[in-house]
MARDO-382394 format. One line per field, with one value per residue (C-alpha): residue number from 1; residue in three letters; x, y, z. Coordinates in Angstrom, 1 decimal, decimal comma. Layout:
MARDO-382394
resi	(NUM; ...)
resn	(ALA; ...)
east	(X; ...)
north	(Y; ...)
up	(Z; ...)
This chain:
MARDO-382394
resi	(1; 2; 3; 4; 5; 6; 7; 8; 9; 10; 11; 12; 13; 14; 15; 16; 17; 18; 19; 20; 21; 22; 23; 24; 25; 26; 27; 28; 29; 30; 31; 32; 33; 34; 35; 36; 37; 38; 39; 40; 41; 42; 43; 44; 45; 46; 47; 48; 49; 50; 51; 52; 53; 54; 55; 56; 57; 58; 59; 60; 61; 62; 63; 64; 65; 66; 67; 68; 69; 70; 71; 72; 73; 74; 75; 76; 77; 78; 79; 80; 81; 82; 83; 84; 85; 86; 87; 88; 89; 90; 91; 92; 93; 94; 95; 96; 97; 98; 99; 100; 101; 102; 103; 104; 105; 106; 107; 108; 109; 110; 111; 112; 113; 114; 115; 116; 117; 118; 119; 120; 121; 122; 123; 124; 125; 126; 127; 128; 129; 130; 131; 132; 133; 134; 135; 136; 137; 138; 139; 140; 141; 142; 143; 144; 145; 146; 147; 148; 149; 150; 151; 152; 153; 154; 155; 156; 157; 158; 159; 160; 161; 162; 163; 164; 165; 166; 167; 168; 169; 170; 171; 172; 173; 174; 175; 176; 177; 178; 179; 180; 181; 182; 183; 184; 185; 186; 187; 188; 189; 190; 191; 192; 193; 194; 195; 196; 197; 198; 199; 200; 201; 202; 203; 204; 205; 206; 207; 208; 209; 210; 211; 212; 213; 214; 215; 216; 217; 218; 219; 220; 221; 222; 223; 224; 225; 226; 227; 228; 229; 230; 231; 232; 233; 234; 235; 236; 237; 238; 239; 240; 241; 242; 243; 244; 245; 246; 247; 248; 249; 250; 251; 252; 253; 254; 255; 256; 257; 258; 259; 260; 261; 262; 263; 264; 265; 266; 267; 268; 269; 270; 271; 272; 273; 274; 275; 276; 277; 278; 279; 280; 281; 282; 283; 284; 285; 286; 287; 288; 289; 290; 291; 292; 293; 294; 295; 296; 297; 298; 299; 300; 301; 302; 303; 304; 305; 306; 307; 308; 309; 310; 311; 312; 313; 314; 315; 316)
resn	(MET; GLY; THR; LYS; ASP; ASN; PHE; LYS; ILE; LEU; ALA; ALA; THR; ALA; THR; HIS; ASN; ARG; LEU; GLU; LEU; LEU; LYS; ARG; ASN; LEU; LEU; ALA; VAL; LEU; ASN; GLN; THR; ARG; LYS; PRO; ASP; ALA; ILE; LEU; VAL; ILE; ASP; ASN; ASP; SER; THR; ASP; GLY; THR; ASP; GLU; TRP; LEU; LYS; LYS; GLN; ASN; PHE; LEU; THR; TYR; ILE; ARG; GLN; PRO; ASN; THR; GLY; SER; ALA; GLY; ALA; GLN; ALA; ARG; ALA; MET; LYS; PHE; ALA; ILE; GLU; ASN; ASN; TYR; ASP; TYR; ALA; TRP; LEU; MET; ASP; ASP; ASP; GLY; PHE; PRO; SER; LYS; ASP; ALA; LEU; GLU; LYS; LEU; VAL; LEU; ARG; LEU; LYS; ASP; GLU; LYS; PHE; ASP; ALA; LEU; ASN; SER; ILE; VAL; LEU; SER; GLU; ASN; ASN; PRO; ASP; LYS; LEU; PHE; CYS; TYR; LEU; ASP; MET; LEU; ALA; THR; ASP; LYS; LYS; ASN; TYR; PHE; ARG; ILE; TYR; ASP; PHE; VAL; ASN; ALA; LYS; LYS; TYR; SER; LYS; ASN; ASN; LEU; LEU; ARG; GLY; TYR; LEU; TYR; LEU; PHE; ASN; GLY; SER; LEU; LEU; SER; VAL; GLU; ALA; ILE; LYS; LYS; ILE; GLY; PHE; PRO; ASP; GLU; ARG; LEU; PHE; ILE; ASN; GLY; GLU; GLU; VAL; GLU; TYR; PHE; LEU; ARG; MET; LYS; ARG; LYS; ASN; LEU; ASN; MET; ALA; ILE; CYS; VAL; ASP; SER; ILE; TYR; TYR; HIS; PRO; VAL; VAL; ARG; ASN; TYR; LYS; GLU; SER; LEU; PHE; ARG; ARG; MET; ILE; ILE; THR; GLU; GLU; PRO; ALA; LEU; ARG; HIS; TYR; PHE; ILE; PHE; ARG; ASN; ARG; PRO; TYR; ILE; ALA; LYS; ILE; ASN; ASN; TYR; ARG; PHE; TYR; ASP; ILE; LYS; PHE; PHE; ILE; SER; GLN; CYS; LEU; HIS; TYR; LEU; LYS; ASN; PHE; GLU; ILE; LYS; GLY; LEU; ILE; LEU; LEU; PHE; ILE; ALA; PHE; TYR; HIS; GLY; ILE; ASN; GLU; LYS; PHE; LEU; THR; LEU; ASP; LYS; ILE; LYS; SER; LEU; VAL; GLY; LYS; ILE; VAL; ILE; ARG; LYS)
east	(0,0; 1,8; 1,3; 2,7; 2,5; 4,7; 2,0; 2,0; -1,7; -3,2; -6,8; -8,4; -11,8; -13,4; -15,8; -18,1; -20,4; -21,0; -19,0; -20,9; -20,8; -17,1; -16,5; -18,2; -16,2; -12,9; -13,7; -14,4; -11,1; -9,2; -10,7; -9,6; -8,0; -5,4; -4,6; -3,9; -0,4; -1,8; -5,2; -5,9; -9,0; -9,8; -12,1; -14,0; -14,4; -16,8; -18,7; -20,2; -17,2; -15,3; -12,2; -12,0; -12,5; -9,9; -7,3; -7,5; -7,0; -3,4; -4,0; -4,6; -3,4; -6,0; -6,1; -8,6; -9,4; -12,2; -15,3; -14,3; -16,9; -16,1; -14,2; -11,7; -11,4; -10,6; -8,2; -6,3; -6,2; -4,7; -2,1; -1,2; -0,7; 1,6; 3,6; 4,2; 5,1; 2,1; 1,4; -2,4; -5,0; -8,1; -10,7; -13,9; -16,6; -17,6; -21,1; -20,2; -18,0; -16,1; -16,7; -14,0; -12,1; -12,8; -9,3; -7,8; -10,0; -8,9; -5,2; -5,4; -6,4; -3,3; -1,1; -2,6; -2,9; -1,8; -4,9; -5,0; -8,1; -10,3; -13,5; -15,6; -19,2; -21,3; -24,5; -27,4; -26,7; -30,4; -31,0; -27,7; -29,4; -29,6; -26,9; -26,5; -26,7; -27,7; -25,1; -25,6; -24,1; -23,0; -24,8; -23,0; -23,8; -21,6; -24,3; -27,1; -27,2; -29,2; -29,5; -28,9; -30,0; -29,2; -26,3; -27,3; -27,2; -23,9; -22,4; -24,1; -22,7; -19,2; -16,4; -14,1; -16,0; -14,9; -17,0; -14,4; -14,5; -16,7; -16,0; -18,1; -16,0; -15,4; -16,8; -14,0; -12,1; -8,5; -6,6; -2,9; -0,8; 0,6; -2,9; -3,7; -0,6; -1,9; -5,4; -4,9; -7,3; -11,1; -12,4; -13,0; -15,4; -18,0; -17,9; -20,2; -22,7; -21,0; -17,3; -17,0; -18,7; -16,4; -13,4; -14,5; -15,1; -11,6; -10,3; -12,3; -10,8; -7,3; -8,3; -7,2; -7,4; -10,2; -12,9; -15,4; -14,6; -17,9; -16,4; -15,2; -18,1; -18,7; -21,9; -23,6; -26,8; -29,6; -29,4; -31,3; -34,8; -34,8; -37,5; -37,2; -39,1; -39,3; -36,3; -35,4; -33,8; -33,5; -35,3; -34,5; -37,5; -36,1; -32,8; -31,7; -32,1; -28,4; -27,7; -30,4; -28,4; -25,1; -26,8; -28,6; -25,5; -22,9; -24,8; -25,1; -21,5; -20,3; -22,5; -21,1; -17,4; -18,0; -20,2; -23,3; -25,7; -28,6; -28,3; -28,3; -31,5; -33,4; -32,6; -33,7; -37,0; -37,7; -37,0; -39,1; -42,1; -41,7; -41,8; -44,7; -46,7; -46,3; -46,6; -43,1; -42,4; -39,4; -37,8; -38,4; -36,7; -33,7; -33,5; -33,4; -30,9; -28,5; -28,7; -27,9; -24,9; -23,7; -24,0; -22,3; -19,6; -20,5; -19,1; -20,1; -18,4; -20,1; -21,4; -23,0; -24,6; -26,1; -27,4; -28,9; -30,6; -31,9; -33,6; -35,3; -36,4; -38,0; -39,5; -43,3)
north	(0,0; 3,1; 6,8; 10,0; 12,0; 11,6; 10,5; 7,0; 6,2; 3,2; 2,3; 0,5; -1,0; -2,3; -5,2; -7,5; -10,1; -8,2; -10,1; -9,1; -5,4; -5,8; -7,2; -4,3; -1,8; -3,5; -3,6; 0,2; 0,7; -1,4; 0,6; 4,0; 6,3; 7,1; 3,7; 3,5; 2,2; -0,7; -2,1; -3,3; -5,0; -5,2; -8,2; -7,9; -11,7; -12,3; -15,6; -15,4; -16,7; -13,4; -14,8; -17,7; -15,3; -12,8; -15,6; -16,2; -12,5; -11,6; -7,8; -6,9; -7,4; -8,4; -8,5; -10,6; -9,6; -9,9; -7,8; -4,3; -2,5; 0,2; 2,1; -0,7; -1,6; 2,0; 2,3; -0,8; 0,5; 3,8; 2,0; -0,1; 3,1; 4,5; 1,3; 1,0; 4,6; 5,7; 9,4; 9,0; 6,5; 6,4; 5,0; 3,2; 0,9; -2,1; -0,9; 2,2; 2,6; 5,4; 6,7; 5,9; 9,1; 9,7; 9,3; 11,2; 14,2; 14,2; 13,9; 16,8; 19,0; 17,9; 19,2; 22,7; 22,9; 20,9; 19,2; 17,2; 15,4; 15,4; 13,6; 12,8; 14,0; 11,0; 10,5; 8,1; 5,1; 4,8; 8,5; 10,3; 13,7; 13,4; 13,4; 10,1; 12,2; 15,9; 18,6; 21,4; 24,4; 27,5; 30,6; 33,8; 35,3; 32,6; 31,9; 30,0; 26,8; 25,6; 22,1; 20,8; 17,4; 17,4; 17,4; 20,6; 22,7; 21,0; 22,3; 25,7; 26,4; 25,1; 27,4; 26,1; 22,7; 22,5; 22,5; 23,5; 22,3; 19,2; 15,5; 12,3; 9,9; 7,0; 7,0; 7,7; 9,8; 10,6; 11,3; 12,3; 10,0; 13,2; 14,3; 10,8; 11,0; 14,3; 13,2; 9,6; 6,7; 6,3; 5,4; 1,7; 1,7; 3,4; 0,4; 1,8; 4,6; 7,7; 6,8; 8,9; 11,9; 11,8; 11,5; 14,4; 16,7; 15,8; 16,9; 20,2; 21,0; 20,7; 23,1; 20,7; 21,8; 19,5; 19,7; 17,8; 17,8; 17,9; 16,9; 13,6; 11,2; 8,3; 6,3; 4,8; 2,7; 4,1; 1,9; 4,0; 5,3; 8,6; 11,2; 14,9; 15,6; 18,1; 20,6; 19,4; 16,4; 13,2; 10,4; 6,7; 4,8; 1,6; 0,1; -3,3; -3,1; -3,5; -0,4; 1,5; 0,8; 2,1; 5,2; 6,0; 5,3; 7,1; 10,3; 11,5; 10,4; 12,5; 15,4; 15,2; 15,3; 18,1; 20,2; 19,8; 18,8; 20,8; 19,1; 15,8; 16,6; 17,6; 14,3; 12,4; 14,3; 13,8; 10,1; 9,6; 11,3; 9,1; 5,9; 7,2; 8,2; 4,7; 2,8; 1,3; 0,5; -1,7; 1,0; 3,5; 1,1; 0,6; 4,4; 5,1; 2,3; 3,3; 7,0; 6,2; 4,2; 7,0; 9,8; 7,7; 6,4; 2,8; 0,8; -2,8; -5,6; -6,5; -9,8; -8,1; -5,5; -8,3; -10,0; -6,8; -5,9; -9,4; -9,4; -6,0; -7,0; -10,3; -8,8; -9,6)
up	(0,0; -1,2; -1,0; -2,5; 0,8; 3,8; 6,3; 7,7; 8,2; 10,0; 9,1; 12,1; 12,4; 15,6; 15,3; 17,2; 15,7; 12,4; 9,9; 6,8; 7,7; 8,5; 5,1; 3,5; 5,6; 4,7; 1,0; 1,1; 2,9; 0,4; -2,5; -1,3; -3,8; -1,1; 0,4; 4,1; 4,9; 6,9; 8,0; 11,5; 12,8; 16,5; 17,1; 20,4; 20,9; 18,0; 17,9; 14,4; 12,4; 12,3; 13,9; 11,3; 8,4; 9,6; 9,9; 6,2; 5,2; 4,3; 3,7; 7,4; 10,9; 13,5; 17,2; 19,1; 22,6; 25,2; 24,5; 25,8; 23,7; 21,2; 23,9; 24,5; 20,8; 19,8; 22,7; 21,5; 18,0; 19,2; 21,3; 18,2; 16,2; 18,8; 19,3; 15,5; 14,8; 12,7; 12,2; 12,1; 13,0; 10,8; 13,2; 12,4; 13,7; 11,6; 10,6; 8,6; 5,5; 3,8; 0,2; -2,2; -1,8; 1,9; 3,1; 0,1; 0,9; 4,6; 3,7; 1,3; 4,2; 6,1; 3,3; 3,8; 7,6; 10,7; 12,2; 15,4; 14,1; 11,0; 10,3; 7,3; 7,3; 8,3; 6,2; 6,6; 4,4; 3,4; 3,0; 2,2; 2,1; 5,9; 8,5; 10,5; 13,7; 14,0; 14,8; 17,3; 15,7; 17,6; 16,4; 15,4; 18,8; 20,4; 23,0; 21,3; 19,3; 16,4; 15,1; 11,6; 10,3; 6,6; 4,3; 2,5; 5,7; 6,7; 3,5; 3,9; 7,3; 6,6; 5,6; 2,9; 3,3; 7,0; 10,1; 12,6; 16,2; 15,4; 15,0; 14,4; 16,6; 15,7; 12,1; 9,7; 12,3; 11,4; 14,6; 14,9; 17,1; 18,6; 19,7; 21,1; 23,3; 24,6; 25,2; 26,2; 25,3; 25,4; 28,9; 28,7; 31,6; 29,4; 27,0; 24,4; 23,7; 25,2; 25,0; 21,9; 23,5; 26,5; 24,3; 22,1; 25,1; 26,4; 23,0; 23,2; 26,6; 25,1; 22,3; 19,6; 16,0; 14,6; 12,0; 9,9; 6,3; 4,4; 1,1; 2,6; 3,0; 5,4; 5,4; 8,4; 8,7; 10,9; 14,0; 16,5; 16,8; 18,6; 19,0; 19,9; 23,0; 25,9; 26,0; 22,5; 24,1; 22,0; 23,8; 23,1; 21,9; 20,3; 21,4; 22,9; 26,7; 27,2; 25,1; 27,1; 30,2; 28,8; 27,4; 30,7; 32,8; 30,6; 29,9; 33,6; 34,2; 31,3; 32,2; 35,8; 34,9; 32,4; 34,6; 32,4; 35,1; 33,8; 30,4; 32,3; 34,2; 31,1; 29,4; 32,5; 32,7; 29,0; 29,1; 32,3; 30,6; 27,6; 29,7; 31,9; 28,8; 27,3; 30,6; 30,2; 33,8; 33,0; 31,1; 33,9; 36,4; 34,1; 33,7; 37,4; 38,2; 35,3; 36,1; 39,7; 38,6; 36,3; 38,8; 41,5; 39,1; 39,7; 36,9; 36,9; 34,9; 31,6; 33,1; 36,0; 33,7; 31,6; 34,7; 36,0; 32,7; 32,2; 35,6; 34,9; 31,4; 32,4; 35,5; 35,7)
């Protein structure tokens, strides 16, 4: 895998039991107009044949480890990049995939300006006119925010095709190893659903130079069903119960350590009202327990979390 620039780039994908999506992701990485210098897969103890398939591939390096969630897998990829003297780590989860020139467009930016982190814009795979996840943009008064949901407005509010100060971790995120050394690694205790937010806020506190590049495209399937409710908070309506737990635990913890307690309370109230309106008592119980754990920084092992969630879900 060769390149005409001087950057040594590691492409790294985290995976767990999504072999077909992983294959799609890796095919898109292999077909890049600017090839990464190496490809790494972190397999979080998959049981769907991923391990057997990866053993037969000679174009990549893979590391199999216990399931440590997205947080642990991305942390391991970052450590690999540091240990093997890469300049940048191009970080992804297995369910998304980059457009053919996604990496090339990011690297072109590095030739003009030194960035600590760059990200492709992440679009909904099934509706590429829409962003995978909305962006809260700071208004010109520097006090208020407005929300954008679609690709047209992302381009409209960009300057020179850049949305500065924003990232879509870990979906086609190009992080400099130098920046990783400053920030550290994702908090593995968070496991999933929030680890990227906590890491992004750490990067913001360090005033790193980062941006979303709207002419570099990354696609992601719609995997969540959110609705906007009271206080314009996004409430979770359809997710596996285990993911509910991580979302409900991680959000108050992240809010607490970043002094966003009012934001935390608004989310809690919105989610409570949703459960009460729909008579979802099990969801309400899970919400209260997970919030309590997050606020009190009580991080259980994965096995204990599964046991706890299972008892609540099957509760009569």
